[in-house]
C-alpha positions, 0 to 999 in steps of 0.5 A: 500500500502507498499514499499520495501526498505532497512533498515537504521542502527541506531547508539546509541549515548547516554542513561540515566536511567530516570524513568517516562520520557515516556512523552519526546517521547509521549507528550509535555514534551520536549520543543524545542526552536530556538537557545536554549537548548532542555529542558525536563519538568518532573513532580515529585510529585507536582513539575515541574522539568526542565532539560537541555537534554544535561546535562541529557545525561552527567550524571547531574541528578539535575534539572536546575530549579524546579517550584511548581505546582500551582494546584497539583490535576490538571495534564492536560493542560501542562506547558511552561518555559520561554527561560531564565528559570526564570518562568513557565506558567501553563494551569489550568481549570480556569486560566493561571498562571505564577510562579517563582521557589519559587512558587510565582505567578507572574500573573494570567489570569482568564478565564471561567472554562473548567470543566463541566457542563458550569456555574457550581458553584465554592466554591472559593477554591484555588485548582481550580479543578472541574469535567471534563477532557477538557483543553486548553494549553499555550506556551511562545514565543521563544523570551520570550515576549508573552504567547499564551493560548488556553482558554475559554473567561470569560463570561456565554457563551461557547466561546473558544479563542486563547489569546495572553498575555504579558509575563511580567504581563499576560495582554491580548494583543489580543484575536482570536476567535475559533468559530468552536472549542469544545475542549477535549484538545490542544497543541501548537507548535512554529515555528523555524522562531520565528514568527509563532505559531501553535495550534492543538485542539482535539475534540474527535469524532468531529475531529481536528482543526489546526490553525497558527498565527503570531504576526506582531508587533502590532496584531496577524493574524490567519488562519486555515487548510481549509476544514479538521477536521482530521489532527494532527499537528506533527512537524515543520522543523528546518530551513525552513517554513512549517509543518508536519501533520498526518491524524487522523486515520493514513491514510497518512502523509502530508507536508504543506506550512505554508498557508496549501498547501500540498507539499507532501504526503505519504500513504504507511503505517498506521502511528502513531502520533509520529515523525517529523524532524530529520534534515532539510532533513530527517523525522522519523515516526512510525507504530504499536504503535497506529495502531496495524494493522501494524505488530510490532512497526517500525520506518521509515526514510523519505525524508523531501521534498518528503516524500519518504520512505528511509527505516525502522530503524534497531536498534542494540538491535532489536525492539523498543517498542514506538515512536521516538522523533526527535530533529532536529539536526540529532538525535532522542530519544526513551524510554524503558519503561520497563527499564526506559531508555532514548536513543538517536540515529542517522542514521549510515553512509554508 
């Protein structure tokens, strides 16, 4: 099914040459926090460079902080930076490690190795890199107090857990079992209410698991998206409860309440994985990047409450070749991989 709608003109706001920054629109390298600047986390050699997004568009090429990678040969699992920018937390194959800007280890939370096969011997080397591509992920909470980490529990049995660590010393405060998971990888998404944390686990051909948790002051509470193994967590609205998902193969978009209740659905196109909330009232979503059965790459604006399609985005320079990354403030990013340029847009008035 498709709908007939009028195009919405995109207004160019900023652009900056930024080679190798595709991860800002295609991955988790853009860290958006409540009441904090948007940060770009870019890998440069063996370092994680942290940039304030506004500084980048203002022409400041020097990073605000640089964190040496604890495992230079390990590029999966991602990283998260504390709200005050003083430390970064990395998700490795055998540990979650917090480091400061000179590379000093502040703490390390060891866990069973994600590498295969289970129980394989380790040589004791500090590289901590083994065979396999499976990985967890981690995220510093928006208040800087906790680190949420998807890891394998220590022990001889395969047991995936969602651990809540004290951000000061890495001490495990709570451990939530993830009995149904057999992860290929995962990503976290913190809710702008400052209370809830989301976890999306990809299991390859076995589907996807989606969990939410909240810390009530003493312990976390966990719940999952019931009755489905096929929905990817895309984004959360900037100012109210709920979250957005896309079906594993792009069949539809759904807006959910935090308890998982479906509030709206849109199946007019085969949707890509990228997109989310431009602002509290508007979504942006894409077609044609992941699923080429849709003719050409296109971005679409939708009503954030009903998921009604408002129209395709018409860019002044013509087609845009990749996904859109919304910022929640009325703007979104695209990246020109051929030209190595990051662009910021808004919808033109009238």
